All heavy atoms as TSV, in Angstrom:
chain	resi	resn	atom	element	x	y	z
A	1	MET	N	N	4.122	117.215	126.710
A	1	MET	CA	C	3.842	116.244	127.731
A	1	MET	C	C	3.621	114.904	127.048
A	1	MET	O	O	2.742	114.739	126.218
A	1	MET	CB	C	2.578	116.680	128.502
A	1	MET	CG	C	2.363	115.875	129.724
A	1	MET	SD	S	1.292	116.696	130.909
A	1	MET	CE	C	-0.307	116.287	130.323
A	2	LYS	N	N	4.458	113.927	127.434
A	2	LYS	CA	C	4.335	112.603	126.849
A	2	LYS	C	C	3.112	111.889	127.427
A	2	LYS	O	O	2.699	112.119	128.555
A	2	LYS	CB	C	5.589	111.775	127.177
A	2	LYS	CG	C	6.795	112.233	126.428
A	2	LYS	CD	C	8.056	111.426	126.633
A	2	LYS	CE	C	7.944	110.317	127.603
A	2	LYS	NZ	N	9.177	109.601	127.852
A	3	LEU	N	N	2.561	111.004	126.639
A	3	LEU	CA	C	1.379	110.284	127.056
A	3	LEU	C	C	1.688	109.352	128.212
A	3	LEU	O	O	0.885	109.217	129.149
A	3	LEU	CB	C	0.792	109.487	125.888
A	3	LEU	CG	C	-0.512	108.762	126.152
A	3	LEU	CD1	C	-1.600	109.761	126.550
A	3	LEU	CD2	C	-0.949	108.004	124.930
A	4	GLY	N	N	2.845	108.748	128.221
A	4	GLY	CA	C	3.202	107.811	129.282
A	4	GLY	C	C	4.153	108.390	130.290
A	4	GLY	O	O	4.792	107.652	131.008
A	5	GLY	N	N	4.255	109.702	130.370
A	5	GLY	CA	C	5.182	110.326	131.298
A	5	GLY	C	C	4.715	110.204	132.750
A	5	GLY	O	O	3.589	109.832	133.065
A	6	LEU	N	N	5.635	110.520	133.615
A	6	LEU	CA	C	5.387	110.434	135.047
A	6	LEU	C	C	4.233	111.347	135.461
A	6	LEU	O	O	3.366	110.973	136.242
A	6	LEU	CB	C	6.659	110.772	135.821
A	6	LEU	CG	C	6.524	110.776	137.356
A	6	LEU	CD1	C	6.142	109.385	137.853
A	6	LEU	CD2	C	7.811	111.255	138.006
A	7	ARG	N	N	4.243	112.559	134.924
A	7	ARG	CA	C	3.193	113.521	135.268
A	7	ARG	C	C	1.812	113.008	134.864
A	7	ARG	O	O	0.862	113.107	135.629
A	7	ARG	CB	C	3.503	114.857	134.594
A	7	ARG	CG	C	2.625	115.969	135.078
A	7	ARG	CD	C	2.988	117.286	134.430
A	7	ARG	NE	N	4.328	117.698	134.884
A	7	ARG	CZ	C	4.992	118.732	134.415
A	7	ARG	NH1	N	4.470	119.447	133.447
A	7	ARG	NH2	N	6.169	119.055	134.881
A	8	THR	N	N	1.704	112.425	133.714
A	8	THR	CA	C	0.429	111.882	133.232
A	8	THR	C	C	-0.025	110.698	134.093
A	8	THR	O	O	-1.203	110.606	134.458
A	8	THR	CB	C	0.557	111.440	131.760
A	8	THR	OG1	O	1.020	112.536	130.988
A	8	THR	CG2	C	-0.766	110.973	131.220
A	9	ARG	N	N	0.895	109.827	134.413
A	9	ARG	CA	C	0.550	108.679	135.246
A	9	ARG	C	C	0.114	109.100	136.652
A	9	ARG	O	O	-0.828	108.558	137.208
A	9	ARG	CB	C	1.713	107.703	135.319
A	9	ARG	CG	C	1.904	106.931	134.007
A	9	ARG	CD	C	3.009	105.935	134.097
A	9	ARG	NE	N	4.254	106.684	134.058
A	9	ARG	CZ	C	5.452	106.197	134.350
A	9	ARG	NH1	N	5.573	104.944	134.685
A	9	ARG	NH2	N	6.526	106.955	134.291
A	10	LEU	N	N	0.817	110.072	137.224
A	10	LEU	CA	C	0.419	110.580	138.531
A	10	LEU	C	C	-0.963	111.244	138.485
A	10	LEU	O	O	-1.791	111.045	139.390
A	10	LEU	CB	C	1.449	111.587	139.058
A	10	LEU	CG	C	2.718	110.967	139.634
A	10	LEU	CD1	C	3.705	112.088	139.981
A	10	LEU	CD2	C	2.398	110.162	140.863
A	11	LEU	N	N	-1.213	112.006	137.434
A	11	LEU	CA	C	-2.520	112.649	137.272
A	11	LEU	C	C	-3.630	111.605	137.170
A	11	LEU	O	O	-4.666	111.724	137.805
A	11	LEU	CB	C	-2.520	113.556	136.029
A	11	LEU	CG	C	-3.828	114.282	135.746
A	11	LEU	CD1	C	-4.137	115.251	136.853
A	11	LEU	CD2	C	-3.728	114.988	134.402
A	12	LEU	N	N	-3.405	110.587	136.390
A	12	LEU	CA	C	-4.385	109.506	136.247
A	12	LEU	C	C	-4.582	108.749	137.564
A	12	LEU	O	O	-5.713	108.420	137.936
A	12	LEU	CB	C	-3.975	108.534	135.148
A	12	LEU	CG	C	-4.093	109.065	133.709
A	12	LEU	CD1	C	-3.522	108.049	132.739
A	12	LEU	CD2	C	-5.554	109.395	133.379
A	13	ALA	N	N	-3.503	108.482	138.260
A	13	ALA	CA	C	-3.605	107.762	139.538
A	13	ALA	C	C	-4.386	108.570	140.575
A	13	ALA	O	O	-5.268	108.035	141.245
A	13	ALA	CB	C	-2.200	107.448	140.060
A	14	PHE	N	N	-4.092	109.870	140.693
A	14	PHE	CA	C	-4.814	110.719	141.664
A	14	PHE	C	C	-6.272	110.907	141.245
A	14	PHE	O	O	-7.162	110.931	142.082
A	14	PHE	CB	C	-4.101	112.059	141.834
A	14	PHE	CG	C	-2.920	111.983	142.731
A	14	PHE	CD1	C	-1.655	112.305	142.246
A	14	PHE	CD2	C	-3.037	111.595	144.056
A	14	PHE	CE1	C	-0.548	112.246	143.075
A	14	PHE	CE2	C	-1.934	111.535	144.881
A	14	PHE	CZ	C	-0.678	111.852	144.399
A	15	SER	N	N	-6.504	111.022	139.951
A	15	SER	CA	C	-7.894	111.160	139.475
A	15	SER	C	C	-8.684	109.893	139.791
A	15	SER	O	O	-9.840	109.969	140.232
A	15	SER	CB	C	-7.922	111.409	137.968
A	15	SER	OG	O	-7.256	112.624	137.683
A	16	LEU	N	N	-8.111	108.750	139.568
A	16	LEU	CA	C	-8.764	107.487	139.890
A	16	LEU	C	C	-9.015	107.378	141.380
A	16	LEU	O	O	-10.095	106.934	141.811
A	16	LEU	CB	C	-7.906	106.309	139.403
A	16	LEU	CG	C	-8.502	104.919	139.600
A	16	LEU	CD1	C	-9.787	104.781	138.796
A	16	LEU	CD2	C	-7.497	103.872	139.194
A	17	LEU	N	N	-8.061	107.778	142.198
A	17	LEU	CA	C	-8.221	107.763	143.633
A	17	LEU	C	C	-9.362	108.670	144.085
A	17	LEU	O	O	-10.170	108.303	144.942
A	17	LEU	CB	C	-6.913	108.157	144.328
A	17	LEU	CG	C	-6.925	108.183	145.849
A	17	LEU	CD1	C	-7.129	106.768	146.378
A	17	LEU	CD2	C	-5.624	108.762	146.379
A	18	VAL	N	N	-9.474	109.850	143.483
A	18	VAL	CA	C	-10.536	110.786	143.814
A	18	VAL	C	C	-11.895	110.207	143.435
A	18	VAL	O	O	-12.866	110.285	144.205
A	18	VAL	CB	C	-10.314	112.141	143.112
A	18	VAL	CG1	C	-11.554	113.009	143.162
A	18	VAL	CG2	C	-9.143	112.867	143.747
A	19	VAL	N	N	-11.985	109.585	142.277
A	19	VAL	CA	C	-13.260	109.007	141.822
A	19	VAL	C	C	-13.664	107.845	142.737
A	19	VAL	O	O	-14.843	107.740	143.143
A	19	VAL	CB	C	-13.158	108.547	140.350
A	19	VAL	CG1	C	-14.344	107.681	139.957
A	19	VAL	CG2	C	-13.034	109.746	139.434
A	20	ILE	N	N	-12.737	106.986	143.075
A	20	ILE	CA	C	-13.047	105.856	143.956
A	20	ILE	C	C	-13.455	106.360	145.343
A	20	ILE	O	O	-14.428	105.858	145.931
A	20	ILE	CB	C	-11.832	104.906	144.055
A	20	ILE	CG1	C	-11.640	104.181	142.728
A	20	ILE	CG2	C	-11.986	103.904	145.194
A	20	ILE	CD1	C	-10.386	103.358	142.644
A	21	THR	N	N	-12.754	107.345	145.881
A	21	THR	CA	C	-13.102	107.887	147.195
A	21	THR	C	C	-14.479	108.542	147.183
A	21	THR	O	O	-15.283	108.337	148.083
A	21	THR	CB	C	-12.036	108.916	147.637
A	21	THR	OG1	O	-10.746	108.269	147.656
A	21	THR	CG2	C	-12.359	109.456	149.013
A	22	ALA	N	N	-14.770	109.305	146.152
A	22	ALA	CA	C	-16.068	109.971	146.043
A	22	ALA	C	C	-17.188	108.942	145.940
A	22	ALA	O	O	-18.244	109.079	146.581
A	22	ALA	CB	C	-16.094	110.916	144.863
A	23	ALA	N	N	-16.967	107.897	145.165
A	23	ALA	CA	C	-17.992	106.852	144.998
A	23	ALA	C	C	-18.190	106.098	146.324
A	23	ALA	O	O	-19.348	105.796	146.679
A	23	ALA	CB	C	-17.582	105.866	143.912
A	24	THR	N	N	-17.151	105.836	147.065
A	24	THR	CA	C	-17.264	105.162	148.345
A	24	THR	C	C	-18.010	106.004	149.353
A	24	THR	O	O	-18.909	105.510	150.064
A	24	THR	CB	C	-15.856	104.804	148.888
A	24	THR	OG1	O	-15.179	104.012	147.918
A	24	THR	CG2	C	-15.946	104.059	150.199
A	25	VAL	N	N	-17.690	107.271	149.440
A	25	VAL	CA	C	-18.368	108.171	150.379
A	25	VAL	C	C	-19.844	108.323	149.997
A	25	VAL	O	O	-20.727	108.288	150.864
A	25	VAL	CB	C	-17.657	109.546	150.438
A	25	VAL	CG1	C	-18.477	110.556	151.188
A	25	VAL	CG2	C	-16.278	109.380	151.069
A	26	ALA	N	N	-20.134	108.487	148.726
A	26	ALA	CA	C	-21.519	108.625	148.281
A	26	ALA	C	C	-22.290	107.327	148.552
A	26	ALA	O	O	-23.445	107.376	149.011
A	26	ALA	CB	C	-21.549	108.951	146.797
A	27	GLY	N	N	-21.691	106.194	148.302
A	27	GLY	CA	C	-22.353	104.923	148.578
A	27	GLY	C	C	-22.622	104.717	150.060
A	27	GLY	O	O	-23.705	104.273	150.458
A	28	GLY	N	N	-21.652	105.052	150.885
A	28	GLY	CA	C	-21.852	104.959	152.341
A	28	GLY	C	C	-22.943	105.870	152.829
A	28	GLY	O	O	-23.767	105.499	153.666
A	29	GLY	N	N	-22.971	107.101	152.312
A	29	GLY	CA	C	-24.029	108.042	152.690
A	29	GLY	C	C	-25.394	107.546	152.261
A	29	GLY	O	O	-26.382	107.680	152.986
A	30	TYR	N	N	-25.469	106.968	151.068
A	30	TYR	CA	C	-26.738	106.434	150.581
A	30	TYR	C	C	-27.236	105.308	151.464
A	30	TYR	O	O	-28.412	105.264	151.836
A	30	TYR	CB	C	-26.561	105.917	149.146
A	30	TYR	CG	C	-27.730	105.090	148.666
A	30	TYR	CD1	C	-28.926	105.690	148.299
A	30	TYR	CD2	C	-27.638	103.718	148.583
A	30	TYR	CE1	C	-30.024	104.945	147.885
A	30	TYR	CE2	C	-28.704	102.957	148.149
A	30	TYR	CZ	C	-29.882	103.572	147.799
A	30	TYR	OH	O	-30.947	102.817	147.399
A	31	VAL	N	N	-26.352	104.377	151.838
A	31	VAL	CA	C	-26.754	103.241	152.662
A	31	VAL	C	C	-27.205	103.722	154.045
A	31	VAL	O	O	-28.228	103.269	154.567
A	31	VAL	CB	C	-25.584	102.220	152.777
A	31	VAL	CG1	C	-25.873	101.178	153.834
A	31	VAL	CG2	C	-25.342	101.569	151.441
A	32	GLN	N	N	-26.483	104.662	154.633
A	32	GLN	CA	C	-26.874	105.164	155.947
A	32	GLN	C	C	-28.208	105.904	155.885
A	32	GLN	O	O	-29.064	105.739	156.762
A	32	GLN	CB	C	-25.788	106.090	156.498
A	32	GLN	CG	C	-24.598	105.363	157.036
A	32	GLN	CD	C	-23.572	106.294	157.658
A	32	GLN	OE1	O	-23.565	107.495	157.385
A	32	GLN	NE2	N	-22.710	105.756	158.474
A	33	SER	N	N	-28.413	106.710	154.864
A	33	SER	CA	C	-29.672	107.427	154.708
A	33	SER	C	C	-30.826	106.468	154.512
A	33	SER	O	O	-31.888	106.616	155.118
A	33	SER	CB	C	-29.590	108.388	153.522
A	33	SER	OG	O	-28.610	109.351	153.726
A	34	ARG	N	N	-30.658	105.477	153.669
A	34	ARG	CA	C	-31.699	104.497	153.418
A	34	ARG	C	C	-32.060	103.739	154.680
A	34	ARG	O	O	-33.224	103.516	154.993
A	34	ARG	CB	C	-31.252	103.526	152.325
A	34	ARG	CG	C	-32.335	102.548	151.908
A	34	ARG	CD	C	-31.784	101.494	151.000
A	34	ARG	NE	N	-30.783	100.739	151.743
A	34	ARG	CZ	C	-30.121	99.741	151.264
A	34	ARG	NH1	N	-30.280	99.395	150.021
A	34	ARG	NH2	N	-29.253	99.085	151.994
A	35	THR	N	N	-31.049	103.348	155.440
A	35	THR	CA	C	-31.260	102.623	156.689
A	35	THR	C	C	-32.041	103.487	157.704
A	35	THR	O	O	-32.951	103.018	158.353
A	35	THR	CB	C	-29.930	102.148	157.283
A	35	THR	OG1	O	-29.264	101.344	156.325
A	35	THR	CG2	C	-30.135	101.360	158.563
A	36	LEU	N	N	-31.653	104.744	157.810
A	36	LEU	CA	C	-32.313	105.663	158.729
A	36	LEU	C	C	-33.770	105.891	158.348
A	36	LEU	O	O	-34.669	105.834	159.198
A	36	LEU	CB	C	-31.572	106.995	158.803
A	36	LEU	CG	C	-32.157	108.047	159.736
A	36	LEU	CD1	C	-32.065	107.552	161.175
A	36	LEU	CD2	C	-31.438	109.360	159.565
A	37	ILE	N	N	-34.048	106.111	157.078
A	37	ILE	CA	C	-35.411	106.338	156.636
A	37	ILE	C	C	-36.257	105.086	156.855
A	37	ILE	O	O	-37.403	105.164	157.318
A	37	ILE	CB	C	-35.426	106.753	155.157
A	37	ILE	CG1	C	-34.848	108.164	155.015
A	37	ILE	CG2	C	-36.819	106.707	154.564
A	37	ILE	CD1	C	-34.574	108.572	153.584
A	38	LEU	N	N	-35.712	103.931	156.551
A	38	LEU	CA	C	-36.437	102.661	156.758
A	38	LEU	C	C	-36.714	102.439	158.235
A	38	LEU	O	O	-37.825	102.056	158.626
A	38	LEU	CB	C	-35.636	101.499	156.189
A	38	LEU	CG	C	-36.272	100.119	156.342
A	38	LEU	CD1	C	-37.621	100.050	155.605
A	38	LEU	CD2	C	-35.321	99.062	155.825
A	39	GLN	N	N	-35.761	102.713	159.089
A	39	GLN	CA	C	-35.917	102.528	160.533
A	39	GLN	C	C	-37.014	103.467	161.081
A	39	GLN	O	O	-37.836	103.044	161.895
A	39	GLN	CB	C	-34.594	102.779	161.273
A	39	GLN	CG	C	-34.666	102.475	162.738
A	39	GLN	CD	C	-34.873	101.017	163.027
A	39	GLN	OE1	O	-34.266	100.164	162.391
A	39	GLN	NE2	N	-35.750	100.710	163.954
A	40	GLN	N	N	-37.030	104.717	160.618
A	40	GLN	CA	C	-38.036	105.649	161.058
A	40	GLN	C	C	-39.436	105.205	160.618
A	40	GLN	O	O	-40.403	105.311	161.360
A	40	GLN	CB	C	-37.759	107.059	160.538
A	40	GLN	CG	C	-36.569	107.711	161.222
A	40	GLN	CD	C	-36.208	109.047	160.587
A	40	GLN	OE1	O	-36.660	109.391	159.508
A	40	GLN	NE2	N	-35.384	109.810	161.287
A	41	ALA	N	N	-39.557	104.706	159.396
A	41	ALA	CA	C	-40.849	104.212	158.913
A	41	ALA	C	C	-41.320	103.009	159.704
A	41	ALA	O	O	-42.502	102.900	160.058
A	41	ALA	CB	C	-40.752	103.871	157.434
A	42	GLN	N	N	-40.396	102.090	160.035
A	42	GLN	CA	C	-40.751	100.923	160.824
A	42	GLN	C	C	-41.170	101.325	162.248
A	42	GLN	O	O	-42.128	100.774	162.798
A	42	GLN	CB	C	-39.583	99.956	160.904
A	42	GLN	CG	C	-39.350	99.218	159.597
A	42	GLN	CD	C	-38.091	98.363	159.653
A	42	GLN	OE1	O	-37.240	98.540	160.508
A	42	GLN	NE2	N	-37.984	97.416	158.730
A	43	ASP	N	N	-40.456	102.276	162.835
A	43	ASP	CA	C	-40.795	102.735	164.180
A	43	ASP	C	C	-42.169	103.380	164.195
A	43	ASP	O	O	-42.953	103.150	165.137
A	43	ASP	CB	C	-39.726	103.710	164.711
A	43	ASP	CG	C	-38.402	103.039	165.006
A	43	ASP	OD1	O	-38.361	101.792	165.052
A	43	ASP	OD2	O	-37.401	103.760	165.166
A	44	ALA	N	N	-42.465	104.199	163.222
A	44	ALA	CA	C	-43.772	104.868	163.145
A	44	ALA	C	C	-44.887	103.832	162.988
A	44	ALA	O	O	-45.933	103.921	163.648
A	44	ALA	CB	C	-43.784	105.867	162.009
A	45	THR	N	N	-44.680	102.854	162.146
A	45	THR	CA	C	-45.687	101.825	161.943
A	45	THR	C	C	-45.882	100.981	163.217
A	45	THR	O	O	-47.014	100.664	163.574
A	45	THR	CB	C	-45.272	100.899	160.787
A	45	THR	OG1	O	-45.074	101.694	159.617
A	45	THR	CG2	C	-46.321	99.839	160.504
A	46	ALA	N	N	-44.799	100.654	163.885
A	46	ALA	CA	C	-44.923	99.893	165.128
A	46	ALA	C	C	-45.652	100.698	166.194
A	46	ALA	O	O	-46.445	100.144	166.936
A	46	ALA	CB	C	-43.522	99.495	165.618
A	47	ARG	N	N	-45.369	102.016	166.282
A	47	ARG	CA	C	-46.074	102.871	167.230
A	47	ARG	C	C	-47.590	102.887	166.966
A	47	ARG	O	O	-48.402	102.785	167.886
A	47	ARG	CB	C	-45.530	104.283	167.207
A	47	ARG	CG	C	-44.585	104.567	168.342
A	47	ARG	CD	C	-44.134	106.026	168.359
A	47	ARG	NE	N	-42.828	106.076	167.703
A	47	ARG	CZ	C	-42.551	106.730	166.588
A	47	ARG	NH1	N	-43.456	107.437	165.989
A	47	ARG	NH2	N	-41.359	106.707	166.075
A	48	VAL	N	N	-47.964	102.995	165.709
A	48	VAL	CA	C	-49.391	103.015	165.351
A	48	VAL	C	C	-50.025	101.667	165.721
A	48	VAL	O	O	-51.114	101.628	166.279
A	48	VAL	CB	C	-49.574	103.312	163.835
A	48	VAL	CG1	C	-50.986	103.029	163.391
A	48	VAL	CG2	C	-49.180	104.744	163.547
A	49	LEU	N	N	-49.346	100.568	165.432
A	49	LEU	CA	C	-49.865	99.248	165.747
A	49	LEU	C	C	-50.036	99.062	167.241
A	49	LEU	O	O	-51.060	98.558	167.713
A	49	LEU	CB	C	-48.929	98.178	165.184
A	49	LEU	CG	C	-49.346	96.730	165.429
A	49	LEU	CD1	C	-50.663	96.435	164.737
A	49	LEU	CD2	C	-48.282	95.793	164.952
A	50	VAL	N	N	-49.054	99.473	168.032
A	50	VAL	CA	C	-49.147	99.351	169.474
A	50	VAL	C	C	-50.271	100.223	170.018
A	50	VAL	O	O	-51.039	99.800	170.910
A	50	VAL	CB	C	-47.774	99.722	170.138
A	50	VAL	CG1	C	-47.936	99.899	171.645
A	50	VAL	CG2	C	-46.745	98.661	169.832
A	51	ASP	N	N	-50.411	101.441	169.511
A	51	ASP	CA	C	-51.503	102.299	169.950
A	51	ASP	C	C	-52.861	101.699	169.641
A	51	ASP	O	O	-53.768	101.733	170.484
A	51	ASP	CB	C	-51.370	103.698	169.311
A	51	ASP	CG	C	-50.182	104.469	169.823
A	51	ASP	OD1	O	-49.630	104.088	170.882
A	51	ASP	OD2	O	-49.781	105.460	169.155
A	52	LYS	N	N	-53.023	101.145	168.450
A	52	LYS	CA	C	-54.321	100.528	168.099
A	52	LYS	C	C	-54.592	99.303	168.940
A	52	LYS	O	O	-55.708	99.072	169.391
A	52	LYS	CB	C	-54.316	100.148	166.606
A	52	LYS	CG	C	-54.483	101.349	165.711
A	52	LYS	CD	C	-54.613	100.929	164.258
A	52	LYS	CE	C	-54.822	102.132	163.375
A	52	LYS	NZ	N	-54.980	101.791	161.967
A	53	ALA	N	N	-53.561	98.482	169.182
A	53	ALA	CA	C	-53.747	97.277	170.008
A	53	ALA	C	C	-54.079	97.658	171.444
A	53	ALA	O	O	-54.930	97.020	172.089
A	53	ALA	CB	C	-52.499	96.410	169.954
A	54	THR	N	N	-53.432	98.696	171.961
A	54	THR	CA	C	-53.718	99.163	173.319
A	54	THR	C	C	-55.119	99.710	173.425
A	54	THR	O	O	-55.798	99.503	174.439
A	54	THR	CB	C	-52.674	100.220	173.743
A	54	THR	OG1	O	-51.364	99.666	173.606
A	54	THR	CG2	C	-52.890	100.650	175.164
A	55	ALA	N	N	-55.583	100.399	172.390
A	55	ALA	CA	C	-56.953	100.936	172.414
A	55	ALA	C	C	-57.982	99.811	172.366
A	55	ALA	O	O	-59.035	99.894	173.012
A	55	ALA	CB	C	-57.145	101.891	171.236
A	56	LEU	N	N	-57.710	98.751	171.614
A	56	LEU	CA	C	-58.655	97.646	171.498
A	56	LEU	C	C	-58.613	96.712	172.700
A	56	LEU	O	O	-59.644	96.200	173.155
A	56	LEU	CB	C	-58.372	96.837	170.232
A	56	LEU	CG	C	-58.724	97.504	168.916
A	56	LEU	CD1	C	-58.253	96.667	167.739
A	56	LEU	CD2	C	-60.229	97.746	168.816
A	57	PHE	N	N	-57.423	96.453	173.188
A	57	PHE	CA	C	-57.246	95.509	174.291
A	57	PHE	C	C	-56.399	96.135	175.398
A	57	PHE	O	O	-55.192	95.841	175.501
A	57	PHE	CB	C	-56.561	94.219	173.796
A	57	PHE	CG	C	-57.241	93.581	172.646
A	57	PHE	CD1	C	-56.749	93.682	171.358
A	57	PHE	CD2	C	-58.438	92.878	172.839
A	57	PHE	CE1	C	-57.391	93.091	170.292
A	57	PHE	CE2	C	-59.089	92.292	171.782
A	57	PHE	CZ	C	-58.569	92.399	170.498
A	58	PRO	N	N	-57.000	96.989	176.241
A	58	PRO	CA	C	-56.193	97.607	177.308
A	58	PRO	C	C	-55.728	96.557	178.304
A	58	PRO	O	O	-56.496	95.664	178.691
A	58	PRO	CB	C	-57.137	98.613	177.910
A	58	PRO	CG	C	-58.492	98.192	177.521
A	58	PRO	CD	C	-58.357	97.414	176.251
A	59	LEU	N	N	-54.500	96.651	178.729
A	59	LEU	CA	C	-53.941	95.664	179.645
A	59	LEU	C	C	-54.246	95.968	181.088
A	59	LEU	O	O	-54.350	95.070	181.908
A	59	LEU	CB	C	-52.402	95.591	179.463
A	59	LEU	CG	C	-51.914	94.979	178.138
A	59	LEU	CD1	C	-50.405	95.068	178.077
A	59	LEU	CD2	C	-52.389	93.564	178.004
A	60	GLY	N	N	-54.383	97.213	181.439
A	60	GLY	CA	C	-54.593	97.575	182.833
A	60	GLY	C	C	-53.295	97.532	183.572
A	60	GLY	O	O	-52.206	97.433	182.984
A	61	PRO	N	N	-53.357	97.572	184.896
A	61	PRO	CA	C	-52.125	97.607	185.673
A	61	PRO	C	C	-51.417	96.238	185.665
A	61	PRO	O	O	-52.053	95.204	185.654
A	61	PRO	CB	C	-52.607	97.962	187.089
A	61	PRO	CG	C	-54.010	97.455	187.150
A	61	PRO	CD	C	-54.555	97.628	185.735
A	62	LEU	N	N	-50.126	96.294	185.623
A	62	LEU	CA	C	-49.314	95.059	185.668
A	62	LEU	C	C	-48.500	95.063	186.933
A	62	LEU	O	O	-47.943	96.085	187.316
A	62	LEU	CB	C	-48.405	94.974	184.439
A	62	LEU	CG	C	-49.120	94.773	183.115
A	62	LEU	CD1	C	-48.095	94.755	181.981
A	62	LEU	CD2	C	-49.912	93.484	183.080
A	63	PRO	N	N	-48.363	94.001	187.649
A	63	PRO	CA	C	-49.038	92.731	187.492
A	63	PRO	C	C	-50.484	92.843	187.911
A	63	PRO	O	O	-50.853	93.664	188.753
A	63	PRO	CB	C	-48.239	91.798	188.412
A	63	PRO	CG	C	-47.693	92.665	189.474
A	63	PRO	CD	C	-47.438	94.011	188.811
A	64	PRO	N	N	-51.342	92.003	187.355
A	64	PRO	CA	C	-52.764	92.080	187.661
A	64	PRO	C	C	-53.035	91.669	189.097
A	64	PRO	O	O	-52.362	90.802	189.652
A	64	PRO	CB	C	-53.410	91.109	186.674
A	64	PRO	CG	C	-52.324	90.203	186.241
A	64	PRO	CD	C	-51.055	90.971	186.363
A	65	GLY	N	N	-54.041	92.261	189.667
A	65	GLY	CA	C	-54.397	91.951	191.055
A	65	GLY	C	C	-55.272	90.710	191.108
A	65	GLY	O	O	-55.672	90.123	190.096
A	66	GLU	N	N	-55.599	90.317	192.317
A	66	GLU	CA	C	-56.414	89.110	192.542
A	66	GLU	C	C	-57.783	89.256	191.886
A	66	GLU	O	O	-58.274	88.334	191.255
A	66	GLU	CB	C	-56.572	88.889	194.059
A	66	GLU	CG	C	-57.374	87.698	194.431
A	66	GLU	CD	C	-56.550	86.411	194.473
A	66	GLU	OE1	O	-55.330	86.506	194.602
A	66	GLU	OE2	O	-57.158	85.353	194.336
A	67	GLY	N	N	-58.408	90.414	192.007
A	67	GLY	CA	C	-59.731	90.637	191.435
A	67	GLY	C	C	-59.705	90.549	189.904
A	67	GLY	O	O	-60.617	90.002	189.295
A	68	THR	N	N	-58.693	91.087	189.276
A	68	THR	CA	C	-58.571	91.024	187.834
A	68	THR	C	C	-58.396	89.611	187.360
A	68	THR	O	O	-59.006	89.197	186.347
A	68	THR	CB	C	-57.366	91.895	187.372
A	68	THR	OG1	O	-57.486	93.192	187.909
A	68	THR	CG2	C	-57.291	91.968	185.853
A	69	LEU	N	N	-57.598	88.838	188.062
A	69	LEU	CA	C	-57.396	87.441	187.681
A	69	LEU	C	C	-58.686	86.632	187.823
A	69	LEU	O	O	-59.009	85.802	186.966
A	69	LEU	CB	C	-56.300	86.820	188.526
A	69	LEU	CG	C	-54.885	87.331	188.251
A	69	LEU	CD1	C	-53.882	86.719	189.238
A	69	LEU	CD2	C	-54.450	87.022	186.834
A	70	ARG	N	N	-59.441	86.882	188.859
A	70	ARG	CA	C	-60.706	86.153	189.050
A	70	ARG	C	C	-61.729	86.572	187.981
A	70	ARG	O	O	-62.532	85.751	187.552
A	70	ARG	CB	C	-61.267	86.404	190.431
A	70	ARG	CG	C	-60.509	85.680	191.482
A	70	ARG	CD	C	-61.088	85.977	192.861
A	70	ARG	NE	N	-60.140	85.511	193.848
A	70	ARG	CZ	C	-60.442	84.621	194.784
A	70	ARG	NH1	N	-61.629	84.116	194.843
A	70	ARG	NH2	N	-59.508	84.266	195.622
A	71	ALA	N	N	-61.713	87.827	187.565
A	71	ALA	CA	C	-62.663	88.310	186.579
A	71	ALA	C	C	-62.413	87.705	185.205
A	71	ALA	O	O	-63.330	87.570	184.391
A	71	ALA	CB	C	-62.617	89.833	186.494
A	72	THR	N	N	-61.201	87.309	184.931
A	72	THR	CA	C	-60.872	86.730	183.618
A	72	THR	C	C	-61.311	85.278	183.548
A	72	THR	O	O	-61.411	84.720	182.450
A	72	THR	CB	C	-59.360	86.820	183.334
A	72	THR	OG1	O	-58.647	86.169	184.371
A	72	THR	CG2	C	-58.937	88.252	183.205
A	73	LEU	N	N	-61.570	84.636	184.657
A	73	LEU	CA	C	-61.990	83.234	184.648
A	73	LEU	C	C	-63.392	83.154	184.355
A	73	LEU	O	O	-64.339	83.059	184.108
A	73	LEU	CB	C	-61.669	82.545	185.965
A	73	LEU	CG	C	-60.187	82.428	186.286
A	73	LEU	CD1	C	-59.997	81.839	187.663
A	73	LEU	CD2	C	-59.475	81.568	185.262
């Protein structure tokens, strides 16, 4: 088998294509996984913050009634 033969060049070309494809798929999977994990962490933190704010400052029924508005003055 010659070093510069057609068979060798095709083997190198397909091997390079496989490596590039595998790297692209792995990179895409990494980015999607990282984004999903980050989004879940942000959602959990936001939920905790909203729950704590609601416990400290309950809003009551919306829209507020006449009595509620007068009580705030």
